[in-house]
N, C-alpha and C positions, 0 to 999 in steps of 0.2 A: 463685585457682589456675587456670592454663590447662588446657584440655582436653588429654588425652594418651592415647597408647597405652601400656599397661603390659604388658610382656613378662614372662611368668612361666614357671617350671619346676616341674612337679609332682613328687611323691614318687617316681613311677615313671620319672622322667627324661625325660618328654615335655614339650612346650612348648605354650603357648596365650597369647593376649593378650586384654585387654579394652580398650575405648575408654571413657574417662571424660569426662563433661561438665565444664564449668568449676566446678560445685559438688561435684565428686568422685564423682557418681553414675555407676555403670556403665550405659552405654547400649547396648553391643554386646559380646557374648562370642564369641570365635572357636571354630572347630573345634579339634581336637587335632592337633598336628604332632609327628612323630618327631624332627625336628631344629630347631635354632634358626634355621637358614637358611630352612627351610620356613615357620616362623612369621613371619619377617621378610618373606618373599614374600607371605604372607597379609595382612600390614599394607599392603604396596604394592597388593595387589588391592583392599583396602577403599578406599584412597585413590583408586584409579583408577575404582572402581565406585560410590562413595557418592553422586555427584551425579546418577546416572541413575535416575529414579523407577521405570522399568520393571524394574529389577533387585531391587526390594523385593517380597517375597511376603508380603502381609498375610494373617492368618488369625485365626479366632476359636478360642479355647481351649475345652476340654471344659466348663469352669466358666463360660463366657460372657465371659471376658476377651478381650483383644486383644493380639496379638504380631506380630512380623515377622521374616523372615529376609532377609539380603542375599546375593545370589548373584553370582558372576562373570559376565562376558559369555558364558562357555561353559556357564552354568547350574549351576556347582558351588557348594555352600553355603560361605560364608566367614565368616558371623557371624549371630548371632540375638539377639533382645531378650528381656528378661523379659516376663512377661504384665502387662498393665495393665488396670485395671477398665473403662476407657472408651476408645472408639475415638479420641476427640480427644486423649487422653493419649498413646496409641501414635503418633498422627500427629505430635504435637509432638516426640517422640523421633526419629522419622524425619527431621524437619526439622533437628533438632540434629545428627544424624549427618551429614547433607548439608552443614551449615554448618561443622563443626569437623574432619572427618576428613582433609581434604586437607592441612591445615597442622599437625595435631597432632604434637608431638614424641613420640619413643619414650623411655620410661623403663624400665629393666630392673630387675626384682626377681628375680634368679636366685641 
């Protein structure tokens, strides 16, 4: 299965997207958007930002795990990861986002 952005609509009629890896694992979850167009713009921001390592903010979670956020060039948060138990696992996910985001197709689940 190819990596893809999955655009979703929540029960309160807002939008968000996830980026999935080739194995179907969610590797990035977006912020919430009030419009579909806003979420589509967020997907484009991920595509534009994903290759730039300086836009990834790595952090350690309260329980000692590791996670990251992807920010736009303007510093706005556009996506975040789940927490991973080891730093190298989180870094492998960063590398996967960098590799797949630019060409991943969009699939709508609305």
